[in-house]
TIKOLDO-84855 format. One record per residue: residue in three letters; x, y, z of N, C-alpha, C in turn; residue number from 1. Coordinates in steps of 0.001 Angstrom, whole numbers. Each point is the difference from the previous one (the first is absolute). Layout:
# residues N
code,n.east,n.north,n.up,ca.east,ca.north,ca.up,c.east,c.north,c.up,pos
ala,X,Y,Z,X,Y,Z,X,Y,Z,NUM
...
//
This chain:
# residues 264
code,n.east,n.north,n.up,ca.east,ca.north,ca.up,c.east,c.north,c.up,pos
met,28181,-71459,33342,271,619,-1183,81,1276,-65,1
glu,1141,821,-606,638,961,62,-879,1094,-989,2
gln,-540,1125,617,-1142,1433,-956,672,372,-582,3
ser,399,343,-1473,521,655,-1128,-362,1047,93,4
phe,643,860,15,-21,1546,174,-508,1153,-1325,5
asn,-1321,152,229,-491,329,-1670,606,1445,-103,6
ser,815,612,-781,459,1446,174,-1058,993,-1010,7
thr,-615,-774,-547,-989,452,-611,-1119,1100,722,8
leu,-410,-1138,771,-1038,112,697,541,1086,1410,9
phe,959,128,361,845,725,1175,-392,1277,-904,10
ile,289,270,-990,82,1367,-491,-1062,488,-297,11
arg,-1088,-842,-609,-1238,588,-48,-319,492,1465,12
arg,209,-866,738,-617,469,1970,765,943,127,13
thr,1016,488,-276,697,748,954,-268,1343,-1004,14
ile,123,143,-1797,-586,1575,-301,-1102,196,127,15
his,-911,-855,-81,-1546,182,-49,-78,872,878,16
pro,-69,251,1115,-452,1500,1200,267,879,-948,17
leu,1401,157,13,1108,1447,-772,-896,364,-1355,18
ser,-804,-817,-380,-493,663,-2048,-1336,36,1014,19
lys,-769,-546,1208,-1149,799,-55,525,1457,781,20
ile,690,94,708,231,1852,201,168,583,-1021,21
arg,1178,-586,-1224,333,625,-958,-1640,256,-981,22
asn,-678,-804,-99,-1219,525,-485,-689,776,337,23
phe,-131,-189,1428,-992,934,1059,643,1742,-780,24
asn,984,-65,480,1201,984,-263,-247,1052,-1518,25
met,-116,-918,-439,-522,42,-2218,-1247,636,434,26
lys,-1253,-705,645,-980,227,-250,-274,1505,1148,27
leu,774,826,658,248,906,918,109,1170,-956,28
phe,1655,-628,-747,-180,1044,-1145,-362,586,-687,29
ser,-761,-1120,-887,-1107,49,-953,-984,926,505,30
ser,-727,-111,1256,-1098,920,828,741,1261,2,31
ala,1386,18,445,-284,1550,261,525,686,-1387,32
leu,262,-556,-966,66,418,-1545,-1439,358,-596,33
leu,-586,-684,-122,-1829,226,-337,-93,1203,983,34
met,-22,-1,1525,-568,948,1072,711,1394,-687,35
gly,1417,-193,-513,507,1417,-377,-745,235,-1164,36
ala,-11,-798,-749,-557,641,-1834,-1324,625,271,37
leu,-865,-982,1319,-1281,535,132,-219,1634,839,38
ile,972,231,961,235,1143,542,393,1130,-900,39
ala,686,-421,-1049,863,773,-725,-1112,591,-1264,40
thr,-1061,-1007,-501,-965,433,-659,-980,929,377,41
ser,-309,-200,1439,-1009,1011,789,567,1069,20,42
ala,1248,134,64,811,1457,328,-209,503,-1192,43
thr,53,-714,-1632,-176,317,-776,-1189,1006,-311,44
ala,-974,-945,112,-1392,256,-230,-259,1321,1015,45
gln,830,223,1183,-1060,1232,645,1217,781,-544,46
lys,725,292,-689,528,1539,-967,-1031,205,-861,47
val,-1227,-363,-47,-893,389,-1438,-300,1485,786,48
asn,-253,866,-1125,-636,1412,577,621,334,935,49
thr,1385,-138,536,900,736,639,1726,312,-824,50
leu,178,965,552,1387,564,-240,1208,-815,611,51
thr,835,-306,-583,1255,-456,653,917,1325,532,52
ser,1023,-288,472,958,1474,881,584,697,-1344,53
lys,389,-924,-729,549,430,-1444,-725,856,-646,54
glu,-1120,-838,-387,-1230,970,-949,-124,1414,565,55
lys,-217,-183,1352,-366,1555,946,1338,865,-118,56
lys,1132,-254,-351,1042,847,242,178,370,-1531,57
glu,-600,-696,-885,250,243,-1581,-1314,1205,-418,58
gly,-761,-237,1134,-1236,871,-552,-1170,-337,-1054,59
trp,-136,-1563,537,-1199,-549,-412,-1120,338,656,60
lys,-1366,129,-459,-1324,-36,1205,-900,-943,-309,61
leu,-749,-249,860,-892,-1276,-275,-1805,881,-520,62
leu,7,-714,-1624,-1747,703,-445,-977,-662,646,63
phe,432,-1174,624,-1217,-569,656,727,-649,1166,64
asp,-637,71,1105,-115,-257,1229,-145,-1152,434,65
gly,-712,-641,-827,-675,-1826,345,-1107,256,850,66
lys,-407,944,141,-1387,150,1010,-1154,615,-688,67
thr,254,970,-402,-726,1249,-569,-48,796,-1596,68
thr,-490,278,-761,-22,625,-1055,109,1774,568,69
thr,830,-32,905,304,1389,-78,1236,760,-761,70
gly,-135,1251,-895,1164,499,-559,-679,-699,-1799,71
trp,-1403,-527,-202,-537,-262,-1391,-1022,434,-47,72
his,-858,155,-1212,-726,74,-263,-751,-717,-1198,73
thr,-1246,-122,-470,-565,-431,-1383,265,1142,-834,74
tyr,282,-232,-745,284,1033,-1396,-1324,555,-557,75
leu,127,1678,322,-768,936,-265,-1456,-88,975,76
gln,437,-631,1406,-747,195,1203,652,451,1145,77
lys,-353,89,977,417,430,1139,711,-981,887,78
asp,-773,-761,-95,147,-1209,1267,229,-1569,-620,79
val,145,-1173,635,430,-1239,-777,-1278,-547,86,80
ser,-479,-492,-1075,-1102,-710,-318,-343,-1342,904,81
pro,-832,-603,398,275,-1173,434,-51,-861,-124,82
ala,415,38,-1744,545,-1277,-560,1698,-297,22,83
trp,326,1173,594,1563,-558,298,59,114,1501,84
lys,0,-1244,590,291,-443,1307,1735,-722,390,85
val,57,70,1442,1142,-93,533,-235,-1847,533,86
thr,500,-1090,-379,134,-960,116,1152,-909,496,87
asp,-25,-550,1157,1481,-515,360,1557,663,-981,88
gly,-517,1518,335,1574,722,-209,-202,317,-1322,89
ala,-969,-219,-555,170,509,-1420,-1317,991,-551,90
leu,470,909,-848,-1401,504,-808,8,-1174,-605,91
glu,-1928,-222,-133,-618,-610,-612,-403,571,-1294,92
leu,-642,-175,-1055,-1343,629,-998,-837,-1407,301,93
asp,-1227,126,870,-656,-741,-70,-1382,341,-923,94
pro,-248,-713,-1169,-1003,93,-1182,-1484,-381,796,95
ala,83,-1042,1076,-1403,207,231,-713,351,1023,96
val,866,1007,288,-485,1464,595,-618,1086,-706,97
gln,810,143,-1349,-421,623,-892,-1531,-533,-758,98
lys,-186,-914,224,-982,-958,-735,-1601,168,1340,99
ser,360,-521,1279,-787,55,1083,-361,1041,453,100
ala,626,1272,239,-107,947,835,354,1192,-1271,101
gly,114,-343,-1100,105,1277,-967,987,1037,210,102
ala,1074,-457,617,1199,866,204,691,498,-1514,103
pro,392,881,-42,522,930,-843,995,-498,-1029,104
his,163,-297,-905,1507,-160,-569,623,561,-65,105
gly,1651,149,-174,493,970,-412,1890,-1003,566,106
asp,1022,1053,-159,1197,-691,164,502,1190,1451,107
leu,668,-1477,828,348,900,1298,1612,1071,-487,108
val,-418,822,246,1467,1281,-60,117,367,1262,109
thr,1486,488,-11,391,197,922,-240,1894,41,110
asn,146,176,1791,-329,1887,-45,1071,719,-832,111
asp,1270,-652,172,879,1259,-323,315,-971,-1529,112
glu,819,1094,-686,667,-421,-1228,1609,-271,-367,113
tyr,267,-376,-223,1752,-365,-731,557,262,-1149,114
glu,900,711,203,819,-60,-1812,1137,-813,314,115
asn,1252,-215,779,1059,-810,-208,-175,-712,1396,116
phe,-22,-1317,215,-330,-922,798,457,-1554,-530,117
glu,624,-646,1283,-112,-1295,-571,-1305,-925,1290,118
leu,-968,-755,-1022,-1308,-332,711,460,-1867,-19,119
ser,-391,-225,1180,169,-1614,482,-1746,-430,568,120
val,-536,-778,-526,-1177,-725,232,-431,-1542,-465,121
gln,-25,-871,870,-549,-1395,-143,-1690,370,-509,122
trp,-234,-1372,-1072,-1268,-38,-401,-404,-1697,56,123
lys,-1480,183,-137,-453,-1656,-67,-1057,186,-639,124
ile,-263,-511,-1188,-1347,-192,-1023,-354,-1255,211,125
ser,-1456,778,151,-1169,-1594,-309,-239,-819,-1147,126
glu,-491,-839,-265,-106,-1054,-1474,-519,747,-843,127
gly,664,257,-1174,-854,711,-857,133,1635,-118,128
gly,257,87,1003,306,1643,664,948,980,-937,129
asn,-625,1244,199,977,1232,-597,48,838,748,130
ser,1428,1108,-132,-364,1156,1046,1796,818,-810,131
gly,302,718,645,999,563,-325,770,994,1186,132
ile,1303,571,-12,154,900,801,694,1143,-1227,133
ile,-746,926,387,205,1408,-888,676,1047,644,134
phe,605,913,-711,1075,1056,705,-104,963,-909,135
ser,368,1395,544,-155,1210,-754,-766,765,-181,136
val,-1617,-609,867,-1410,-28,-465,-528,1571,304,137
his,-490,996,-1097,-219,925,600,-1456,-17,91,138
glu,-457,406,1273,-1260,-225,222,-1200,1419,-460,139
asp,-775,-238,-549,-410,1113,-495,-1747,-497,-968,140
pro,-966,577,394,-990,-446,-475,-72,-35,-1541,141
gln,573,908,-864,12,-647,-1262,430,-936,-296,142
phe,1019,-927,764,289,-1077,-186,-869,-1129,733,143
lys,-551,-864,-108,-1393,-360,610,772,-1490,642,144
gln,1628,-984,-487,401,-880,-43,1394,128,427,145
thr,1048,-367,1273,1435,466,-53,774,-624,-978,146
tyr,-369,-701,-820,582,-782,-1367,-36,1216,-1193,147
leu,-887,1064,328,-81,481,-1215,1347,1415,202,148
thr,724,40,1085,1140,699,259,1208,-808,438,149
gly,-176,-1356,664,1015,-773,729,399,-1007,-606,150
pro,1355,-238,-466,819,-1232,-470,-876,-1490,1091,151
glu,256,-1273,-631,-532,-487,1125,1140,-1405,-288,152
met,226,-694,1058,945,-1211,478,-1344,-1202,-98,153
gln,-165,-850,-784,-1247,-493,-10,333,-1290,1409,154
val,-1568,-319,164,-78,-820,1124,-657,-818,-571,155
leu,247,-1395,17,-743,-902,-762,-337,-1536,383,156
asp,-1502,-734,-103,546,-1143,-307,71,-540,-1446,157
asp,1431,-199,-223,518,-73,-1349,-800,-1550,-836,158
ala,122,-1275,1111,-978,-793,-744,-1535,-263,-373,159
lys,-459,667,840,-1525,-8,-727,-453,1352,104,160
his,450,1394,337,-664,1089,-654,490,-138,-1431,161
pro,-1069,535,-769,363,261,-1912,740,1135,-217,162
asp,693,667,1068,604,1020,-78,1792,-902,-647,163
gly,73,-1116,989,1089,-983,-18,481,-228,-1227,164
lys,-827,-139,-1220,405,-460,-1012,393,1347,-807,165
ile,243,1157,404,51,1081,-884,1321,270,264,166
thr,1065,435,-884,1156,524,150,-21,1658,426,167
lys,794,101,1608,99,1614,448,-1138,-448,1349,168
his,-510,-1037,-29,-1465,-349,908,585,-801,1285,169
asn,732,-413,48,652,-880,1283,416,1362,1151,170
ser,-132,-1221,1083,508,442,966,1650,577,136,171
gly,317,968,163,1150,666,302,-42,896,-1436,172
asp,-410,-109,-962,243,670,-1229,-753,1631,442,173
leu,625,753,-569,-319,1697,-579,-1039,-404,-573,174
tyr,-1318,335,553,-1295,-828,-720,-28,763,-1437,175
asp,-363,-549,-814,-79,162,-1810,1252,699,-360,176
leu,1022,234,1188,1260,489,-782,1307,-762,-249,177
lys,46,-509,1243,1132,-1091,-139,148,-820,437,178
lys,285,-1106,-640,-126,-1376,380,918,-780,791,179
ala,417,-877,1150,847,-157,884,311,-1054,-1032,180
pro,1599,75,-315,1047,-1011,328,-401,-1644,-123,181
gln,-493,144,1187,-450,-1716,787,-1319,499,956,182
asn,-864,-980,274,-1026,139,1155,719,-831,1222,183
pro,58,744,781,168,-464,1286,-858,129,1203,184
ala,-1682,145,-484,-708,136,993,74,-1288,677,185
lys,-784,-404,1026,-375,-1242,807,-1005,-263,-36,186
pro,-918,-1298,166,-1035,-121,-696,-1087,699,982,187
val,-1367,-132,-272,-1183,626,1081,-89,-871,1271,188
gly,-135,959,934,-1,-59,1315,1478,225,734,189
glu,938,461,-801,1303,293,339,411,1608,42,190
trp,840,354,685,583,1415,194,874,-240,-677,191
asn,-8,1173,-1183,732,829,-680,858,950,530,192
gln,1155,748,-216,523,736,773,383,1022,-1974,193
ala,-266,1388,451,110,785,-843,863,1295,-15,194
lys,605,507,-761,1180,1033,373,-768,1121,-1269,195
ile,22,1146,40,91,687,-846,813,1775,138,196
leu,1117,-104,-536,702,1090,-99,-87,969,-790,197
lys,-758,1554,348,404,904,-646,899,1270,65,198
lys,914,537,-929,914,532,492,259,1110,-937,199
asp,-26,1225,-699,-310,1086,-622,86,-509,-1498,200
gly,-1719,-1000,256,-563,-115,-1296,376,-1402,-223,201
lys,845,-695,146,589,-1071,62,-931,-1318,561,202
val,-520,-1232,-420,-867,-631,1144,390,-1291,-783,203
thr,352,-887,1552,279,-1119,-114,-844,-610,834,204
leu,-305,-1746,-258,-854,-668,323,799,-1900,537,205
trp,-394,77,1347,455,-1663,105,-941,-387,672,206
leu,-179,-1345,-290,-814,-1133,593,177,-1255,279,207
asn,480,-57,1574,373,-1021,275,1385,28,-136,208
gly,799,981,216,1475,169,-164,745,-81,-1372,209
val,-1457,35,-1452,768,-85,-1011,-612,1251,-366,210
glu,933,885,-1159,-255,1307,-838,-1245,-593,-1163,211
thr,-715,746,638,-1244,-493,-1466,-157,1570,-936,212
ala,289,870,162,-144,1059,-835,875,1171,196,213
ser,511,690,-581,913,1369,391,195,877,-1402,214
val,-897,1320,319,121,702,-1508,4,1561,904,215
val,715,873,-719,-153,1509,201,-1305,669,-690,216
ile,-1022,339,799,-1181,769,-591,365,1456,-754,217
gly,-503,0,-1099,753,1327,-914,1301,-539,-832,218
ser,283,-1368,-74,1143,-197,-883,-376,-631,-1362,219
asp,556,106,-1098,-564,-772,-1487,-381,-1344,549,220
glu,408,-886,1210,-624,-1079,287,-1071,-367,108,221
trp,-109,1444,1280,-1345,69,324,-1419,45,-923,222
lys,605,1367,-917,-681,369,-934,-699,-1078,-941,223
asp,1167,-1170,-501,-493,-557,-374,-952,-1149,425,224
met,511,-177,1416,-881,-834,140,-1503,528,280,225
leu,-230,1379,498,-1245,277,46,-304,9,-1087,226
ala,258,741,-1418,-592,-830,-1086,-548,-1454,-704,227
his,506,-863,986,-705,-935,-495,-591,-902,838,228
ser,-741,836,1064,-945,-170,1178,-1221,876,120,229
lys,-778,-732,876,-1246,693,239,-171,1703,81,230
phe,1231,-52,971,-132,1608,318,651,939,-950,231
lys,-136,-214,-1232,598,631,-762,-844,1405,-371,232
thr,-1197,-83,89,-931,1380,-221,-311,380,1251,233
trp,269,-360,1369,-336,268,979,261,1401,614,234
pro,-138,1337,314,644,1052,220,841,-195,826,235
gly,-528,-138,1064,95,124,1474,1451,-1208,780,236
phe,-13,-925,-1028,550,-1279,346,1798,483,-285,237
ala,346,-397,1403,1743,68,522,804,1847,-216,238
gln,-1656,448,36,743,1773,-67,-61,645,1673,239
tyr,-272,-718,749,630,437,1254,801,-362,566,240
ala,1267,463,638,1186,-374,287,-512,-465,1657,241
lys,-529,643,792,-479,-100,1400,-1220,-327,72,242
gly,-450,-1350,735,-1454,-278,175,99,-1173,1079,243
his,-1339,26,-97,-516,-1308,1238,188,-1563,-699,244
ile,-162,-907,1145,815,-1551,-331,-1322,-651,-25,245
ala,-278,-793,-731,-1683,-706,-504,25,-1128,749,246
leu,-806,-726,908,-453,-1856,-601,-788,-212,-513,247
gln,-80,-712,-874,-1357,545,-1097,-1075,-1130,621,248
asp,-1208,520,-235,-1019,-721,94,-476,166,-1206,249
his,89,-1815,-857,-485,-614,-843,-1163,-943,5,250
gly,-558,438,1260,-1020,-1193,79,21,-1462,769,251
his,1391,-38,321,134,-1094,271,932,-165,1275,252
gln,-43,-1014,702,581,16,1697,1552,-362,-741,253
val,663,925,1347,1073,463,-172,309,311,1230,254
trp,1627,-349,486,738,445,1434,1333,782,-149,255
tyr,-31,701,701,1664,1099,131,43,165,1320,256
arg,1561,140,253,263,-491,1323,1475,805,-84,257
asp,317,41,992,1909,673,-180,332,827,-451,258
val,-1144,1194,-399,128,1172,-1101,916,991,738,259
lys,1088,434,-629,1182,1138,714,342,389,-1147,260
ile,464,1151,644,439,1045,-992,1313,756,226,261
his,1197,46,-879,1189,989,367,-24,1231,-881,262
val,-633,1308,282,266,1479,-990,1604,-55,-215,263
leu,381,-132,-1038,1340,425,-500,77,1810,-305,264
//
């Protein structure tokens, strides 16, 4: 009996080994892509608390080296309170140290003062936490807190802190002065990228690439904002063009890293 030729079976048997090779090559390609992504992610992570060649040429300076609190002190104190410590490459305020060891409270401030500058910093807040980035701080015993002289860019868990329900008190806002047109803050536990630009009295804030406030100190707009804020009767508020930069101790756990400045 003559055996019939099964063309379909022949094609399957002929192509199948090639398909295996093709599939194997695709798996190798996919693995290579995954490995490349992992390497790229790792390289990006390594850039935290460092300056790129471009930043160095532009004149940027690290305010935090990722390892120590060099260049900082607690407001109105000579040294840094133990409550502020370096953890995993970040400046961390640890309220537990304040409670257990009696470490003094106080905002962390730069040793140096700045007038015209561009500040870049990453922050991460704890659940229900509150903090802030305060600038143009005049350090003087007559002013017991940094916020008595320095405007603040709010740092907050908007969802769970009571201030999250108050206008002009959300993350990225020019605290109690100007509300951001939108809230670009990331969820608790994630890092946010903040930027503050201050040049000849004009202050502009960004959070995660979104402009959240812009105003000229002393302008009519500023005077109106000030008149409708809690600062309207504070004699020293925003009266000093040059001052320290402060990371606020509001009694809640918070982290800051990649703190760098470009003096203009």
